[in-house]
PDBQT receptor file of N, H, CA, C and O in Angstrom, charges set to zero:
ATOM      1  N   UNK A   1      -8.893 195.291  96.412  1.00  0.00    +0.000 N 
ATOM      2  CA  UNK A   1      -9.161 195.253  97.818  1.00  0.00    +0.000 C 
ATOM      3  C   UNK A   1      -8.291 194.208  98.489  1.00  0.00    +0.000 C 
ATOM      4  O   UNK A   1      -8.259 193.045  98.086  1.00  0.00    +0.000 OA
ATOM      5  N   UNK A   2      -7.618 194.626  99.474  1.00  0.00    +0.000 N 
ATOM      6  H   UNK A   2      -7.644 195.571  99.801  1.00  0.00    +0.000 HD
ATOM      7  CA  UNK A   2      -6.761 193.707 100.217  1.00  0.00    +0.000 C 
ATOM      8  C   UNK A   2      -7.554 193.071 101.351  1.00  0.00    +0.000 C 
ATOM      9  O   UNK A   2      -8.379 193.716 101.999  1.00  0.00    +0.000 OA
ATOM     10  N   UNK A   3      -7.283 191.802 101.570  1.00  0.00    +0.000 N 
ATOM     11  H   UNK A   3      -6.613 191.279 101.044  1.00  0.00    +0.000 HD
ATOM     12  CA  UNK A   3      -7.935 191.123 102.682  1.00  0.00    +0.000 C 
ATOM     13  C   UNK A   3      -7.052 191.248 103.907  1.00  0.00    +0.000 C 
ATOM     14  O   UNK A   3      -5.833 191.095 103.826  1.00  0.00    +0.000 OA
ATOM     15  N   UNK A   4      -7.658 191.522 105.016  1.00  0.00    +0.000 N 
ATOM     16  H   UNK A   4      -8.648 191.646 105.082  1.00  0.00    +0.000 HD
ATOM     17  CA  UNK A   4      -6.896 191.623 106.256  1.00  0.00    +0.000 C 
ATOM     18  C   UNK A   4      -7.026 190.328 107.039  1.00  0.00    +0.000 C 
ATOM     19  O   UNK A   4      -8.096 189.720 107.068  1.00  0.00    +0.000 OA
ATOM     20  N   UNK A   5      -5.964 189.915 107.659  1.00  0.00    +0.000 N 
ATOM     21  H   UNK A   5      -5.094 190.409 107.635  1.00  0.00    +0.000 HD
ATOM     22  CA  UNK A   5      -5.974 188.720 108.480  1.00  0.00    +0.000 C 
ATOM     23  C   UNK A   5      -6.326 189.106 109.907  1.00  0.00    +0.000 C 
ATOM     24  O   UNK A   5      -5.794 190.076 110.447  1.00  0.00    +0.000 OA
ATOM     25  N   UNK A   6      -7.198 188.365 110.496  1.00  0.00    +0.000 N 
ATOM     26  H   UNK A   6      -7.630 187.577 110.058  1.00  0.00    +0.000 HD
ATOM     27  CA  UNK A   6      -7.567 188.602 111.887  1.00  0.00    +0.000 C 
ATOM     28  C   UNK A   6      -6.790 187.610 112.731  1.00  0.00    +0.000 C 
ATOM     29  O   UNK A   6      -6.909 186.397 112.560  1.00  0.00    +0.000 OA
ATOM     30  N   UNK A   7      -6.009 188.135 113.629  1.00  0.00    +0.000 N 
ATOM     31  H   UNK A   7      -5.913 189.120 113.769  1.00  0.00    +0.000 HD
ATOM     32  CA  UNK A   7      -5.182 187.269 114.466  1.00  0.00    +0.000 C 
ATOM     33  C   UNK A   7      -6.015 186.681 115.594  1.00  0.00    +0.000 C 
ATOM     34  O   UNK A   7      -6.852 187.363 116.187  1.00  0.00    +0.000 OA
ATOM     35  N   UNK A   8      -5.779 185.422 115.878  1.00  0.00    +0.000 N 
ATOM     36  H   UNK A   8      -5.100 184.868 115.396  1.00  0.00    +0.000 HD
ATOM     37  CA  UNK A   8      -6.448 184.758 116.982  1.00  0.00    +0.000 C 
ATOM     38  C   UNK A   8      -5.676 184.983 118.262  1.00  0.00    +0.000 C 
ATOM     39  O   UNK A   8      -4.780 185.825 118.310  1.00  0.00    +0.000 OA
ATOM     40  N   UNK A   9      -6.014 184.239 119.298  1.00  0.00    +0.000 N 
ATOM     41  H   UNK A   9      -6.742 183.555 119.259  1.00  0.00    +0.000 HD
ATOM     42  CA  UNK A   9      -5.289 184.391 120.554  1.00  0.00    +0.000 C 
ATOM     43  C   UNK A   9      -3.851 183.910 120.410  1.00  0.00    +0.000 C 
ATOM     44  O   UNK A   9      -3.538 183.175 119.473  1.00  0.00    +0.000 OA
ATOM     45  N   UNK A  10      -2.979 184.313 121.319  1.00  0.00    +0.000 N 
ATOM     46  H   UNK A  10      -3.234 184.910 122.079  1.00  0.00    +0.000 HD
ATOM     47  CA  UNK A  10      -1.587 183.906 121.176  1.00  0.00    +0.000 C 
ATOM     48  C   UNK A  10      -1.399 182.427 121.377  1.00  0.00    +0.000 C 
ATOM     49  O   UNK A  10      -0.841 182.340 122.471  1.00  0.00    +0.000 OA
ATOM     50  N   UNK A  11      -1.536 181.481 120.994  1.00  0.00    +0.000 N 
ATOM     51  H   UNK A  11      -1.989 181.552 120.105  1.00  0.00    +0.000 HD
ATOM     52  CA  UNK A  11      -1.365 180.060 121.096  1.00  0.00    +0.000 C 
ATOM     53  C   UNK A  11      -1.829 179.451 119.807  1.00  0.00    +0.000 C 
ATOM     54  O   UNK A  11      -1.502 178.300 119.518  1.00  0.00    +0.000 OA
ATOM     55  N   UNK A  12      -2.570 180.176 119.033  1.00  0.00    +0.000 N 
ATOM     56  H   UNK A  12      -2.836 181.111 119.268  1.00  0.00    +0.000 HD
ATOM     57  CA  UNK A  12      -2.979 179.695 117.751  1.00  0.00    +0.000 C 
ATOM     58  C   UNK A  12      -4.340 179.022 117.709  1.00  0.00    +0.000 C 
ATOM     59  O   UNK A  12      -4.851 178.759 116.620  1.00  0.00    +0.000 OA
ATOM     60  N   UNK A  13      -4.939 178.737 118.843  1.00  0.00    +0.000 N 
ATOM     61  H   UNK A  13      -4.524 178.951 119.727  1.00  0.00    +0.000 HD
ATOM     62  CA  UNK A  13      -6.242 178.074 118.805  1.00  0.00    +0.000 C 
ATOM     63  C   UNK A  13      -7.161 178.695 119.843  1.00  0.00    +0.000 C 
ATOM     64  O   UNK A  13      -6.716 179.252 120.847  1.00  0.00    +0.000 OA
ATOM     65  N   UNK A  14      -8.426 178.587 119.579  1.00  0.00    +0.000 N 
ATOM     66  H   UNK A  14      -8.788 178.135 118.763  1.00  0.00    +0.000 HD
ATOM     67  CA  UNK A  14      -9.389 179.097 120.546  1.00  0.00    +0.000 C 
ATOM     68  C   UNK A  14      -9.892 177.939 121.392  1.00  0.00    +0.000 C 
ATOM     69  O   UNK A  14      -9.970 176.805 120.919  1.00  0.00    +0.000 OA
ATOM     70  N   UNK A  15     -10.230 178.220 122.628  1.00  0.00    +0.000 N 
ATOM     71  H   UNK A  15     -10.168 179.141 123.012  1.00  0.00    +0.000 HD
ATOM     72  CA  UNK A  15     -10.749 177.198 123.525  1.00  0.00    +0.000 C 
ATOM     73  C   UNK A  15     -12.240 177.063 123.268  1.00  0.00    +0.000 C 
ATOM     74  O   UNK A  15     -12.988 178.032 123.394  1.00  0.00    +0.000 OA
ATOM     75  N   UNK A  16     -12.670 175.861 122.907  1.00  0.00    +0.000 N 
ATOM     76  H   UNK A  16     -12.062 175.074 122.804  1.00  0.00    +0.000 HD
ATOM     77  CA  UNK A  16     -14.068 175.653 122.566  1.00  0.00    +0.000 C 
ATOM     78  C   UNK A  16     -14.469 174.251 122.986  1.00  0.00    +0.000 C 
ATOM     79  O   UNK A  16     -13.732 173.291 122.760  1.00  0.00    +0.000 OA
ATOM     80  N   UNK A  17     -15.617 174.140 123.588  1.00  0.00    +0.000 N 
ATOM     81  H   UNK A  17     -16.215 174.920 123.771  1.00  0.00    +0.000 HD
ATOM     82  CA  UNK A  17     -16.073 172.821 124.017  1.00  0.00    +0.000 C 
ATOM     83  C   UNK A  17     -16.974 172.223 122.941  1.00  0.00    +0.000 C 
ATOM     84  O   UNK A  17     -17.454 172.926 122.052  1.00  0.00    +0.000 OA
ATOM     85  N   UNK A  18     -17.194 170.908 123.039  1.00  0.00    +0.000 N 
ATOM     86  H   UNK A  18     -16.804 170.337 123.761  1.00  0.00    +0.000 HD
ATOM     87  CA  UNK A  18     -18.050 170.224 122.075  1.00  0.00    +0.000 C 
ATOM     88  C   UNK A  18     -19.506 170.589 122.297  1.00  0.00    +0.000 C 
ATOM     89  O   UNK A  18     -19.934 170.833 123.425  1.00  0.00    +0.000 OA
ATOM     90  N   UNK A  19     -20.260 170.625 121.209  1.00  0.00    +0.000 N 
ATOM     91  H   UNK A  19     -19.912 170.427 120.293  1.00  0.00    +0.000 HD
ATOM     92  CA  UNK A  19     -21.698 170.830 121.338  1.00  0.00    +0.000 C 
ATOM     93  C   UNK A  19     -22.346 169.504 121.734  1.00  0.00    +0.000 C 
ATOM     94  O   UNK A  19     -21.687 168.464 121.732  1.00  0.00    +0.000 OA
ATOM     95  N   UNK A  20     -23.611 169.538 122.067  1.00  0.00    +0.000 N 
ATOM     96  H   UNK A  20     -24.146 170.382 122.069  1.00  0.00    +0.000 HD
ATOM     97  CA  UNK A  20     -24.317 168.324 122.478  1.00  0.00    +0.000 C 
ATOM     98  C   UNK A  20     -24.361 167.325 121.319  1.00  0.00    +0.000 C 
ATOM     99  O   UNK A  20     -24.201 166.123 121.530  1.00  0.00    +0.000 OA
ATOM    100  N   UNK A  21     -24.577 167.815 120.109  1.00  0.00    +0.000 N 
ATOM    101  H   UNK A  21     -24.707 168.792 119.938  1.00  0.00    +0.000 HD
ATOM    102  CA  UNK A  21     -24.623 166.939 118.944  1.00  0.00    +0.000 C 
ATOM    103  C   UNK A  21     -23.285 166.280 118.660  1.00  0.00    +0.000 C 
ATOM    104  O   UNK A  21     -23.228 165.096 118.329  1.00  0.00    +0.000 OA
ATOM    105  N   UNK A  22     -22.210 167.043 118.787  1.00  0.00    +0.000 N 
ATOM    106  H   UNK A  22     -22.255 168.005 119.056  1.00  0.00    +0.000 HD
ATOM    107  CA  UNK A  22     -20.871 166.477 118.575  1.00  0.00    +0.000 C 
ATOM    108  C   UNK A  22     -20.543 165.438 119.641  1.00  0.00    +0.000 C 
ATOM    109  O   UNK A  22     -19.952 164.401 119.339  1.00  0.00    +0.000 OA
ATOM    110  N   UNK A  23     -20.921 165.709 120.874  1.00  0.00    +0.000 N 
ATOM    111  H   UNK A  23     -21.402 166.551 121.119  1.00  0.00    +0.000 HD
ATOM    112  CA  UNK A  23     -20.668 164.757 121.960  1.00  0.00    +0.000 C 
ATOM    113  C   UNK A  23     -21.491 163.487 121.757  1.00  0.00    +0.000 C 
ATOM    114  O   UNK A  23     -20.989 162.382 121.963  1.00  0.00    +0.000 OA
ATOM    115  N   UNK A  24     -22.736 163.640 121.359  1.00  0.00    +0.000 N 
ATOM    116  H   UNK A  24     -23.143 164.537 121.192  1.00  0.00    +0.000 HD
ATOM    117  CA  UNK A  24     -23.582 162.482 121.092  1.00  0.00    +0.000 C 
ATOM    118  C   UNK A  24     -23.035 161.621 119.966  1.00  0.00    +0.000 C 
ATOM    119  O   UNK A  24     -23.063 160.393 120.049  1.00  0.00    +0.000 OA
ATOM    120  N   UNK A  25     -22.539 162.258 118.917  1.00  0.00    +0.000 N 
ATOM    121  H   UNK A  25     -22.517 163.256 118.850  1.00  0.00    +0.000 HD
ATOM    122  CA  UNK A  25     -21.948 161.519 117.798  1.00  0.00    +0.000 C 
ATOM    123  C   UNK A  25     -20.705 160.768 118.253  1.00  0.00    +0.000 C 
ATOM    124  O   UNK A  25     -20.514 159.607 117.889  1.00  0.00    +0.000 OA
ATOM    125  N   UNK A  26     -19.869 161.412 119.038  1.00  0.00    +0.000 N 
ATOM    126  H   UNK A  26     -20.024 162.354 119.334  1.00  0.00    +0.000 HD
ATOM    127  CA  UNK A  26     -18.649 160.762 119.526  1.00  0.00    +0.000 C 
ATOM    128  C   UNK A  26     -18.985 159.563 120.405  1.00  0.00    +0.000 C 
ATOM    129  O   UNK A  26     -18.363 158.509 120.272  1.00  0.00    +0.000 OA
ATOM    130  N   UNK A  27     -19.951 159.708 121.294  1.00  0.00    +0.000 N 
ATOM    131  H   UNK A  27     -20.456 160.564 121.402  1.00  0.00    +0.000 HD
ATOM    132  CA  UNK A  27     -20.350 158.609 122.173  1.00  0.00    +0.000 C 
ATOM    133  C   UNK A  27     -20.941 157.457 121.359  1.00  0.00    +0.000 C 
ATOM    134  O   UNK A  27     -20.639 156.293 121.620  1.00  0.00    +0.000 OA
ATOM    135  N   UNK A  28     -21.776 157.780 120.380  1.00  0.00    +0.000 N 
ATOM    136  H   UNK A  28     -22.021 158.726 120.168  1.00  0.00    +0.000 HD
ATOM    137  CA  UNK A  28     -22.391 156.738 119.549  1.00  0.00    +0.000 C 
ATOM    138  C   UNK A  28     -21.338 155.976 118.745  1.00  0.00    +0.000 C 
ATOM    139  O   UNK A  28     -21.425 154.754 118.629  1.00  0.00    +0.000 OA
ATOM    140  N   UNK A  29     -20.364 156.660 118.199  1.00  0.00    +0.000 N 
ATOM    141  H   UNK A  29     -20.294 157.653 118.294  1.00  0.00    +0.000 HD
ATOM    142  CA  UNK A  29     -19.329 155.993 117.413  1.00  0.00    +0.000 C 
ATOM    143  C   UNK A  29     -18.424 155.127 118.285  1.00  0.00    +0.000 C 
ATOM    144  O   UNK A  29     -18.016 154.044 117.866  1.00  0.00    +0.000 OA
ATOM    145  N   UNK A  30     -18.109 155.587 119.480  1.00  0.00    +0.000 N 
ATOM    146  H   UNK A  30     -18.439 156.467 119.820  1.00  0.00    +0.000 HD
ATOM    147  CA  UNK A  30     -17.298 154.779 120.403  1.00  0.00    +0.000 C 
ATOM    148  C   UNK A  30     -18.078 153.530 120.822  1.00  0.00    +0.000 C 
ATOM    149  O   UNK A  30     -17.520 152.435 120.885  1.00  0.00    +0.000 OA
ATOM    150  N   UNK A  31     -19.374 153.702 121.109  1.00  0.00    +0.000 N 
ATOM    151  H   UNK A  31     -19.827 154.592 121.058  1.00  0.00    +0.000 HD
ATOM    152  CA  UNK A  31     -20.204 152.551 121.482  1.00  0.00    +0.000 C 
ATOM    153  C   UNK A  31     -20.287 151.550 120.329  1.00  0.00    +0.000 C 
ATOM    154  O   UNK A  31     -20.210 150.342 120.552  1.00  0.00    +0.000 OA
ATOM    155  N   UNK A  32     -20.444 152.043 119.101  1.00  0.00    +0.000 N 
ATOM    156  H   UNK A  32     -20.507 153.024 118.919  1.00  0.00    +0.000 HD
ATOM    157  CA  UNK A  32     -20.497 151.161 117.938  1.00  0.00    +0.000 C 
ATOM    158  C   UNK A  32     -19.179 150.424 117.743  1.00  0.00    +0.000 C 
ATOM    159  O   UNK A  32     -19.173 149.250 117.372  1.00  0.00    +0.000 OA
ATOM    160  N   UNK A  33     -18.068 151.101 117.990  1.00  0.00    +0.000 N 
ATOM    161  H   UNK A  33     -18.073 152.055 118.291  1.00  0.00    +0.000 HD
ATOM    162  CA  UNK A  33     -16.761 150.452 117.867  1.00  0.00    +0.000 C 
ATOM    163  C   UNK A  33     -16.614 149.323 118.881  1.00  0.00    +0.000 C 
ATOM    164  O   UNK A  33     -16.155 148.235 118.533  1.00  0.00    +0.000 OA
ATOM    165  N   UNK A  34     -16.999 149.574 120.134  1.00  0.00    +0.000 N 
ATOM    166  H   UNK A  34     -17.372 150.459 120.416  1.00  0.00    +0.000 HD
ATOM    167  CA  UNK A  34     -16.897 148.525 121.152  1.00  0.00    +0.000 C 
ATOM    168  C   UNK A  34     -17.869 147.377 120.877  1.00  0.00    +0.000 C 
ATOM    169  O   UNK A  34     -17.531 146.214 121.095  1.00  0.00    +0.000 OA
ATOM    170  N   UNK A  35     -19.071 147.696 120.403  1.00  0.00    +0.000 N 
ATOM    171  H   UNK A  35     -19.346 148.641 120.226  1.00  0.00    +0.000 HD
ATOM    172  CA  UNK A  35     -20.030 146.657 120.056  1.00  0.00    +0.000 C 
ATOM    173  C   UNK A  35     -19.491 145.794 118.915  1.00  0.00    +0.000 C 
ATOM    174  O   UNK A  35     -19.631 144.571 118.940  1.00  0.00    +0.000 OA
ATOM    175  N   UNK A  36     -18.884 146.418 117.931  1.00  0.00    +0.000 N 
ATOM    176  H   UNK A  36     -18.770 147.411 117.910  1.00  0.00    +0.000 HD
ATOM    177  CA  UNK A  36     -18.306 145.677 116.807  1.00  0.00    +0.000 C 
ATOM    178  C   UNK A  36     -17.181 144.765 117.270  1.00  0.00    +0.000 C 
ATOM    179  O   UNK A  36     -17.088 143.620 116.830  1.00  0.00    +0.000 OA
ATOM    180  N   UNK A  37     -16.328 145.265 118.152  1.00  0.00    +0.000 N 
ATOM    181  H   UNK A  37     -16.403 146.196 118.509  1.00  0.00    +0.000 HD
ATOM    182  CA  UNK A  37     -15.244 144.429 118.683  1.00  0.00    +0.000 C 
ATOM    183  C   UNK A  37     -15.797 143.262 119.491  1.00  0.00    +0.000 C 
ATOM    184  O   UNK A  37     -15.291 142.144 119.393  1.00  0.00    +0.000 OA
ATOM    185  N   UNK A  38     -16.834 143.513 120.290  1.00  0.00    +0.000 N 
ATOM    186  H   UNK A  38     -17.245 144.421 120.370  1.00  0.00    +0.000 HD
ATOM    187  CA  UNK A  38     -17.435 142.458 121.098  1.00  0.00    +0.000 C 
ATOM    188  C   UNK A  38     -18.047 141.380 120.212  1.00  0.00    +0.000 C 
ATOM    189  O   UNK A  38     -17.850 140.190 120.456  1.00  0.00    +0.000 OA
ATOM    190  N   UNK A  39     -18.783 141.786 119.194  1.00  0.00    +0.000 N 
ATOM    191  H   UNK A  39     -18.943 142.753 118.996  1.00  0.00    +0.000 HD
ATOM    192  CA  UNK A  39     -19.415 140.819 118.290  1.00  0.00    +0.000 C 
ATOM    193  C   UNK A  39     -18.364 140.030 117.529  1.00  0.00    +0.000 C 
ATOM    194  O   UNK A  39     -18.489 138.813 117.386  1.00  0.00    +0.000 OA
ATOM    195  N   UNK A  40     -17.336 140.699 117.041  1.00  0.00    +0.000 N 
ATOM    196  H   UNK A  40     -17.235 141.687 117.157  1.00  0.00    +0.000 HD
ATOM    197  CA  UNK A  40     -16.284 139.999 116.306  1.00  0.00    +0.000 C 
ATOM    198  C   UNK A  40     -15.526 139.033 117.209  1.00  0.00    +0.000 C 
ATOM    199  O   UNK A  40     -15.113 137.963 116.760  1.00  0.00    +0.000 OA
ATOM    200  N   UNK A  41     -15.340 139.396 118.470  1.00  0.00    +0.000 N 
ATOM    201  H   UNK A  41     -15.675 140.264 118.834  1.00  0.00    +0.000 HD
ATOM    202  CA  UNK A  41     -14.612 138.521 119.394  1.00  0.00    +0.000 C 
ATOM    203  C   UNK A  41     -15.424 137.290 119.763  1.00  0.00    +0.000 C 
ATOM    204  O   UNK A  41     -14.853 136.232 120.028  1.00  0.00    +0.000 OA
ATOM    205  N   UNK A  42     -16.758 137.410 119.787  1.00  0.00    +0.000 N 
ATOM    206  H   UNK A  42     -17.222 138.269 119.572  1.00  0.00    +0.000 HD
ATOM    207  CA  UNK A  42     -17.608 136.286 120.157  1.00  0.00    +0.000 C 
ATOM    208  C   UNK A  42     -17.902 135.348 118.982  1.00  0.00    +0.000 C 
ATOM    209  O   UNK A  42     -18.447 134.263 119.185  1.00  0.00    +0.000 OA
ATOM    210  N   UNK A  43     -17.551 135.750 117.764  1.00  0.00    +0.000 N 
ATOM    211  H   UNK A  43     -17.108 136.631 117.599  1.00  0.00    +0.000 HD
ATOM    212  CA  UNK A  43     -17.859 134.933 116.583  1.00  0.00    +0.000 C 
ATOM    213  C   UNK A  43     -17.038 133.654 116.602  1.00  0.00    +0.000 C 
ATOM    214  O   UNK A  43     -15.883 133.645 117.027  1.00  0.00    +0.000 OA
ATOM    215  N   UNK A  44     -17.651 132.583 116.137  1.00  0.00    +0.000 N 
ATOM    216  H   UNK A  44     -18.589 132.591 115.792  1.00  0.00    +0.000 HD
ATOM    217  CA  UNK A  44     -16.943 131.300 116.097  1.00  0.00    +0.000 C 
ATOM    218  C   UNK A  44     -15.891 131.306 115.001  1.00  0.00    +0.000 C 
ATOM    219  O   UNK A  44     -14.807 130.750 115.176  1.00  0.00    +0.000 OA
ATOM    220  N   UNK A  45     -16.201 131.925 113.880  1.00  0.00    +0.000 N 
ATOM    221  H   UNK A  45     -17.082 132.377 113.737  1.00  0.00    +0.000 HD
ATOM    222  CA  UNK A  45     -15.243 132.039 112.779  1.00  0.00    +0.000 C 
ATOM    223  C   UNK A  45     -15.272 133.468 112.262  1.00  0.00    +0.000 C 
ATOM    224  O   UNK A  45     -16.277 134.158 112.437  1.00  0.00    +0.000 OA
ATOM    225  N   UNK A  46     -14.206 133.930 111.635  1.00  0.00    +0.000 N 
ATOM    226  H   UNK A  46     -13.390 133.370 111.493  1.00  0.00    +0.000 HD
ATOM    227  CA  UNK A  46     -14.179 135.313 111.138  1.00  0.00    +0.000 C 
ATOM    228  C   UNK A  46     -15.278 135.609 110.113  1.00  0.00    +0.000 C 
ATOM    229  O   UNK A  46     -15.755 136.740 110.020  1.00  0.00    +0.000 OA
ATOM    230  N   UNK A  47     -15.680 134.586 109.342  1.00  0.00    +0.000 N 
ATOM    231  H   UNK A  47     -15.292 133.667 109.417  1.00  0.00    +0.000 HD
ATOM    232  CA  UNK A  47     -16.702 134.823 108.316  1.00  0.00    +0.000 C 
ATOM    233  C   UNK A  47     -18.040 135.208 108.931  1.00  0.00    +0.000 C 
ATOM    234  O   UNK A  47     -18.816 135.949 108.327  1.00  0.00    +0.000 OA
ATOM    235  N   UNK A  48     -18.310 134.700 110.142  1.00  0.00    +0.000 N 
ATOM    236  H   UNK A  48     -17.680 134.098 110.632  1.00  0.00    +0.000 HD
ATOM    237  CA  UNK A  48     -19.603 134.930 110.774  1.00  0.00    +0.000 C 
ATOM    238  C   UNK A  48     -19.563 136.036 111.825  1.00  0.00    +0.000 C 
ATOM    239  O   UNK A  48     -20.476 136.138 112.644  1.00  0.00    +0.000 OA
ATOM    240  N   UNK A  49     -18.532 136.856 111.813  1.00  0.00    +0.000 N 
ATOM    241  H   UNK A  49     -17.790 136.773 111.148  1.00  0.00    +0.000 HD
ATOM    242  CA  UNK A  49     -18.382 137.878 112.850  1.00  0.00    +0.000 C 
ATOM    243  C   UNK A  49     -19.550 138.856 112.875  1.00  0.00    +0.000 C 
ATOM    244  O   UNK A  49     -19.981 139.266 113.953  1.00  0.00    +0.000 OA
ATOM    245  N   UNK A  50     -20.070 139.236 111.717  1.00  0.00    +0.000 N 
ATOM    246  H   UNK A  50     -19.720 138.903 110.841  1.00  0.00    +0.000 HD
ATOM    247  CA  UNK A  50     -21.125 140.245 111.690  1.00  0.00    +0.000 C 
ATOM    248  C   UNK A  50     -22.446 139.704 111.171  1.00  0.00    +0.000 C 
ATOM    249  O   UNK A  50     -23.336 140.484 110.830  1.00  0.00    +0.000 OA
ATOM    250  N   UNK A  51     -22.592 138.406 111.106  1.00  0.00    +0.000 N 
ATOM    251  H   UNK A  51     -21.870 137.773 111.383  1.00  0.00    +0.000 HD
ATOM    252  CA  UNK A  51     -23.853 137.804 110.678  1.00  0.00    +0.000 C 
ATOM    253  C   UNK A  51     -25.006 138.144 111.626  1.00  0.00    +0.000 C 
ATOM    254  O   UNK A  51     -26.099 138.425 111.135  1.00  0.00    +0.000 OA
ATOM    255  N   UNK A  52     -24.832 138.136 112.962  1.00  0.00    +0.000 N 
ATOM    256  H   UNK A  52     -23.943 137.908 113.361  1.00  0.00    +0.000 HD
ATOM    257  CA  UNK A  52     -25.966 138.486 113.835  1.00  0.00    +0.000 C 
ATOM    258  C   UNK A  52     -26.507 139.885 113.574  1.00  0.00    +0.000 C 
ATOM    259  O   UNK A  52     -27.720 140.091 113.614  1.00  0.00    +0.000 OA
ATOM    260  N   UNK A  53     -25.634 140.847 113.307  1.00  0.00    +0.000 N 
ATOM    261  H   UNK A  53     -24.648 140.680 113.275  1.00  0.00    +0.000 HD
ATOM    262  CA  UNK A  53     -26.101 142.195 113.019  1.00  0.00    +0.000 C 
ATOM    263  C   UNK A  53     -26.872 142.225 111.716  1.00  0.00    +0.000 C 
ATOM    264  O   UNK A  53     -27.921 142.864 111.631  1.00  0.00    +0.000 OA
ATOM    265  N   UNK A  54     -26.363 141.534 110.689  1.00  0.00    +0.000 N 
ATOM    266  H   UNK A  54     -25.511 141.014 110.758  1.00  0.00    +0.000 HD
ATOM    267  CA  UNK A  54     -27.038 141.510 109.396  1.00  0.00    +0.000 C 
ATOM    268  C   UNK A  54     -28.381 140.808 109.517  1.00  0.00    +0.000 C 
ATOM    269  O   UNK A  54     -29.372 141.257 108.941  1.00  0.00    +0.000 OA
ATOM    270  N   UNK A  55     -28.422 139.712 110.260  1.00  0.00    +0.000 N 
ATOM    271  H   UNK A  55     -27.617 139.347 110.728  1.00  0.00    +0.000 HD
ATOM    272  CA  UNK A  55     -29.672 138.973 110.426  1.00  0.00    +0.000 C 
ATOM    273  C   UNK A  55     -30.710 139.805 111.174  1.00  0.00    +0.000 C 
ATOM    274  O   UNK A  55     -31.886 139.807 110.809  1.00  0.00    +0.000 OA
ATOM    275  N   UNK A  56     -30.285 140.502 112.204  1.00  0.00    +0.000 N 
ATOM    276  H   UNK A  56     -29.330 140.501 112.500  1.00  0.00    +0.000 HD
ATOM    277  CA  UNK A  56     -31.208 141.338 112.970  1.00  0.00    +0.000 C 
ATOM    278  C   UNK A  56     -31.733 142.477 112.098  1.00  0.00    +0.000 C 
ATOM    279  O   UNK A  56     -32.913 142.823 112.169  1.00  0.00    +0.000 OA
ATOM    280  N   UNK A  57     -30.868 143.055 111.286  1.00  0.00    +0.000 N 
ATOM    281  H   UNK A  57     -29.909 142.774 111.228  1.00  0.00    +0.000 HD
ATOM    282  CA  UNK A  57     -31.283 144.154 110.408  1.00  0.00    +0.000 C 
ATOM    283  C   UNK A  57     -32.268 143.647 109.366  1.00  0.00    +0.000 C 
ATOM    284  O   UNK A  57     -33.283 144.295 109.110  1.00  0.00    +0.000 OA
ATOM    285  N   UNK A  58     -31.980 142.489 108.758  1.00  0.00    +0.000 N 
ATOM    286  H   UNK A  58     -31.155 141.963 108.966  1.00  0.00    +0.000 HD
ATOM    287  CA  UNK A  58     -32.874 141.940 107.744  1.00  0.00    +0.000 C 
ATOM    288  C   UNK A  58     -34.218 141.540 108.364  1.00  0.00    +0.000 C 
ATOM    289  O   UNK A  58     -35.264 141.719 107.742  1.00  0.00    +0.000 OA
ATOM    290  N   UNK A  59     -34.192 141.004 109.573  1.00  0.00    +0.000 N 
ATOM    291  H   UNK A  59     -33.341 140.859 110.079  1.00  0.00    +0.000 HD
ATOM    292  CA  UNK A  59     -35.437 140.616 110.231  1.00  0.00    +0.000 C 
ATOM    293  C   UNK A  59     -36.300 141.845 110.537  1.00  0.00    +0.000 C 
ATOM    294  O   UNK A  59     -37.516 141.809 110.349  1.00  0.00    +0.000 OA
ATOM    295  N   UNK A  60     -35.684 142.919 111.000  1.00  0.00    +0.000 N 
ATOM    296  H   UNK A  60     -34.696 142.948 111.153  1.00  0.00    +0.000 HD
ATOM    297  CA  UNK A  60     -36.445 144.121 111.294  1.00  0.00    +0.000 C 
ATOM    298  C   UNK A  60     -36.960 144.768 110.014  1.00  0.00    +0.000 C 
ATOM    299  O   UNK A  60     -38.035 145.367 109.999  1.00  0.00    +0.000 OA
ATOM    300  N   UNK A  61     -36.191 144.643 108.950  1.00  0.00    +0.000 N 
ATOM    301  H   UNK A  61     -35.317 144.157 108.962  1.00  0.00    +0.000 HD
ATOM    302  CA  UNK A  61     -36.616 145.187 107.673  1.00  0.00    +0.000 C 
ATOM    303  C   UNK A  61     -37.806 144.404 107.111  1.00  0.00    +0.000 C 
ATOM    304  O   UNK A  61     -38.734 144.988 106.552  1.00  0.00    +0.000 OA
ATOM    305  N   UNK A  62     -37.770 143.076 107.266  1.00  0.00    +0.000 N 
ATOM    306  H   UNK A  62     -37.016 142.601 107.721  1.00  0.00    +0.000 HD
ATOM    307  CA  UNK A  62     -38.845 142.232 106.773  1.00  0.00    +0.000 C 
ATOM    308  C   UNK A  62     -40.139 142.460 107.559  1.00  0.00    +0.000 C 
ATOM    309  O   UNK A  62     -41.237 142.358 107.012  1.00  0.00    +0.000 OA
ATOM    310  N   UNK A  63     -39.990 142.770 108.851  1.00  0.00    +0.000 N 
ATOM    311  H   UNK A  63     -39.098 142.852 109.295  1.00  0.00    +0.000 HD
ATOM    312  CA  UNK A  63     -41.191 142.977 109.671  1.00  0.00    +0.000 C 
ATOM    313  C   UNK A  63     -41.782 144.380 109.492  1.00  0.00    +0.000 C 
ATOM    314  O   UNK A  63     -42.858 144.676 110.012  1.00  0.00    +0.000 OA
ATOM    315  N   UNK A  64     -41.078 145.233 108.758  1.00  0.00    +0.000 N 
ATOM    316  H   UNK A  64     -40.204 144.993 108.336  1.00  0.00    +0.000 HD
ATOM    317  CA  UNK A  64     -41.572 146.580 108.506  1.00  0.00    +0.000 C 
ATOM    318  C   UNK A  64     -41.174 147.572 109.575  1.00  0.00    +0.000 C 
ATOM    319  O   UNK A  64     -41.703 148.683 109.606  1.00  0.00    +0.000 OA
ATOM    320  N   UNK A  65     -40.259 147.205 110.449  1.00  0.00    +0.000 N 
ATOM    321  H   UNK A  65     -39.829 146.302 110.424  1.00  0.00    +0.000 HD
ATOM    322  CA  UNK A  65     -39.851 148.120 111.520  1.00  0.00    +0.000 C 
ATOM    323  C   UNK A  65     -39.000 149.264 110.983  1.00  0.00    +0.000 C 
ATOM    324  O   UNK A  65     -38.994 150.351 111.561  1.00  0.00    +0.000 OA
ATOM    325  N   UNK A  66     -38.292 149.037 109.902  1.00  0.00    +0.000 N 
ATOM    326  H   UNK A  66     -38.297 148.154 109.432  1.00  0.00    +0.000 HD
ATOM    327  CA  UNK A  66     -37.446 150.110 109.351  1.00  0.00    +0.000 C 
ATOM    328  C   UNK A  66     -38.125 150.827 108.232  1.00  0.00    +0.000 C 
ATOM    329  O   UNK A  66     -37.555 151.755 107.658  1.00  0.00    +0.000 OA
TER     330      UNK A  66
């Protein structure tokens, strides 16, 4: 049995918009990137750039929030 190729539109790609989930993921990742840059820029030394995030996560974990 031979497989037939189905040709798409003449440009090679179909026009498709993002779904709500894909858009939400993109927005969340961009926000996380900017938050990470902001936290790293405010750190007094490079070693402590992400200590506030780790401390907040550990505190919420200890309190049973996670």
